[in-house]
C-alpha positions as CSV (number, residue, x, y, z in Angstrom):
1,X,0.0,14.9,21.6
2,X,0.6,15.6,18.0
3,X,3.8,15.2,16.1
4,X,5.5,18.5,15.5
5,X,6.8,17.4,12.1
6,X,3.3,16.3,10.9
7,X,1.5,18.5,8.5
8,X,-2.3,18.5,8.2
9,X,-3.6,19.6,4.8
10,X,-7.0,21.3,4.3
11,X,-8.2,19.3,1.3
12,X,-11.5,21.2,0.9
13,X,-12.6,21.0,-2.8
14,X,-10.5,17.9,-3.5
15,X,-11.7,14.3,-3.7
16,X,-10.6,11.8,-1.1
17,X,-10.1,9.1,-3.7
18,X,-9.0,9.2,-7.3
19,X,-9.5,6.0,-9.1
20,X,-10.3,5.0,-12.7
21,X,-14.0,5.2,-13.4
22,X,-15.9,1.9,-13.1
23,X,-17.9,1.1,-16.1
24,X,-21.6,1.0,-15.3
25,X,-22.8,-2.6,-14.9
26,X,-26.4,-3.3,-15.7
27,X,-28.3,-6.1,-13.9
28,X,-28.2,-8.1,-17.1
29,X,-24.4,-7.9,-17.3
30,X,-24.1,-8.9,-13.6
31,X,-26.3,-11.9,-14.3
32,X,-24.2,-12.8,-17.3
33,X,-21.0,-12.6,-15.3
34,X,-22.5,-14.7,-12.5
35,X,-23.6,-17.4,-15.0
36,X,-20.1,-17.3,-16.6
37,X,-18.4,-17.8,-13.2
38,X,-20.7,-20.6,-12.2
39,X,-20.2,-22.3,-15.5
40,X,-16.5,-22.0,-15.2
41,X,-16.5,-23.5,-11.7
42,X,-18.7,-26.4,-12.8
43,X,-16.5,-27.1,-15.8
44,X,-13.4,-27.1,-13.6
45,X,-15.2,-29.5,-11.2
46,X,-15.9,-31.9,-14.1
47,X,-12.3,-31.8,-15.2
48,X,-11.1,-32.5,-11.6
49,X,-13.4,-35.4,-11.1
50,X,-12.6,-36.9,-14.4
51,X,-8.8,-36.5,-13.9
52,X,-8.9,-38.0,-10.4
53,X,-11.0,-41.0,-11.5
54,X,-9.2,-41.8,-14.7
55,X,-5.6,-40.5,-14.6
56,X,-4.6,-39.7,-11.1
57,X,-3.4,-36.6,-9.3
58,X,-0.5,-35.8,-11.7
59,X,-2.9,-35.2,-14.6
60,X,-5.2,-33.3,-12.3
61,X,-2.6,-30.6,-11.7
62,X,-1.8,-30.3,-15.4
63,X,-5.5,-30.0,-16.2
64,X,-6.5,-27.5,-13.5
65,X,-3.4,-25.3,-13.1
66,X,-3.8,-23.2,-16.2
67,X,-7.4,-22.4,-15.6
68,X,-6.8,-21.5,-12.0
69,X,-3.9,-19.3,-12.9
70,X,-5.9,-17.4,-15.5
71,X,-8.8,-16.9,-13.1
72,X,-6.4,-15.6,-10.4
73,X,-4.7,-13.2,-12.8
74,X,-8.1,-11.9,-14.1
75,X,-9.4,-11.4,-10.6
76,X,-6.3,-9.5,-9.4
77,X,-6.2,-7.1,-12.3
78,X,-10.0,-6.6,-12.6
79,X,-10.7,-5.9,-8.9
80,X,-11.4,-2.2,-8.4
81,X,-9.5,-1.9,-5.2
82,X,-6.3,-3.1,-6.9
83,X,-6.4,-0.6,-9.8
84,X,-4.0,2.4,-9.7
85,X,-5.4,5.0,-7.4
86,X,-4.5,8.0,-5.3
87,X,-6.1,8.7,-1.9
88,X,-5.7,12.0,-0.1
89,X,-6.1,12.5,3.6
90,X,-5.2,15.5,5.8
91,X,-2.2,13.5,7.3
92,X,-0.9,11.5,4.3
93,X,-0.8,10.6,0.7
94,X,-1.7,7.0,-0.2
95,X,-0.8,5.8,-3.7
96,X,-1.4,2.4,-5.3
97,X,0.5,2.6,-8.6
98,X,0.4,-1.2,-9.4
99,X,-1.4,-4.3,-8.1
100,X,1.4,-5.0,-5.6
101,X,2.8,-1.6,-5.0
102,X,1.2,0.7,-2.4
103,X,2.9,3.5,-0.6
104,X,1.8,5.9,2.2
105,X,3.8,9.1,2.6
106,X,3.2,11.7,5.3
107,X,2.8,15.2,3.8
108,X,5.9,16.4,5.8
109,X,8.0,14.1,3.6
110,X,6.6,15.5,0.3
111,X,9.1,17.9,-1.3
112,X,7.2,18.9,-4.4
113,X,3.9,18.2,-6.3
114,X,4.6,18.2,-10.0
115,X,2.0,18.3,-12.8
116,X,2.3,15.7,-15.6
117,X,4.8,16.6,-18.2
118,X,4.1,16.4,-21.9
119,X,5.0,12.7,-22.2
120,X,3.9,11.5,-18.8
121,X,0.7,9.7,-17.9
122,X,0.3,11.2,-14.4
123,X,1.4,13.9,-12.1
124,X,4.1,13.1,-9.5
125,X,5.2,14.0,-6.0
126,X,8.8,14.2,-5.1
127,X,9.4,12.7,-1.7
128,X,12.4,13.2,0.6
129,X,15.4,11.5,-0.9
130,X,14.5,12.6,-4.5
131,X,12.3,9.7,-5.4
132,X,9.3,10.4,-7.7
133,X,5.9,8.8,-6.8
134,X,3.2,8.9,-9.4
135,X,-0.3,10.3,-8.6
136,X,-2.5,8.1,-10.8
137,X,-5.9,9.4,-11.9
138,X,-5.5,12.9,-10.3
139,X,-6.7,15.5,-12.8
140,X,-4.4,18.5,-13.5
141,X,-6.7,21.0,-11.7
142,X,-6.6,18.9,-8.6
143,X,-2.8,18.6,-8.8
144,X,-2.7,22.4,-8.5
145,X,-5.1,22.2,-5.6
146,X,-2.9,19.6,-3.8
147,X,0.2,21.8,-4.3
148,X,-1.6,24.9,-3.0
149,X,-2.9,22.9,0.1
150,X,0.6,21.7,0.8
151,X,2.0,25.3,0.6
152,X,-0.8,26.6,2.8
153,X,-0.2,23.8,5.4
154,X,3.6,24.6,5.5
155,X,2.8,28.3,5.8
156,X,0.4,27.7,8.8
157,X,3.0,25.4,10.4
158,X,5.8,27.9,9.7
159,X,8.1,25.2,8.5
160,X,10.0,24.5,5.3
161,X,9.5,21.2,3.4
162,X,12.2,18.6,3.0
163,X,13.4,20.6,0.0
164,X,13.9,23.7,2.2
165,X,11.1,25.8,0.8
166,X,7.8,26.9,2.4
167,X,5.9,27.6,-0.8
168,X,5.1,24.0,-1.5
169,X,7.5,23.8,-4.5
170,X,10.7,21.9,-4.4
171,X,13.5,22.0,-6.8
172,X,12.7,23.3,-10.2
């Protein structure tokens, strides 16, 4: 049985995932990154062995910690799945606006879809409660498509959104 408050959007003509474009990586660049990674691991192994044999564990932590921290930070920020992105599904909106911030919102909780203003980087959705949630990497034409799909779903369901309107627009 389906939830009577759930909205299903027809997202025909819209992408499922909006993410920053990945730069093309040639086989040569991939090999260079692999060699760099292996070299870094070997260098860290030499530092570890030398620190353990000569200075003990206290110096080991001081020698290894900065390198591990830098590698962890680089890995977190560079991994494509952790970049800001917007995913659209017929049932919900899934937004990752930062490395550690991901939010899923059912379409029934979306009050308004707002295009990016003059000084804004991305469009936003207003969710129930008045909070604004950014839509990273969604182009302006597709923002209009999302707004129209939301209005059409509300019209088909014969219901008003959390803002009390059925046309997909919230407060102006």
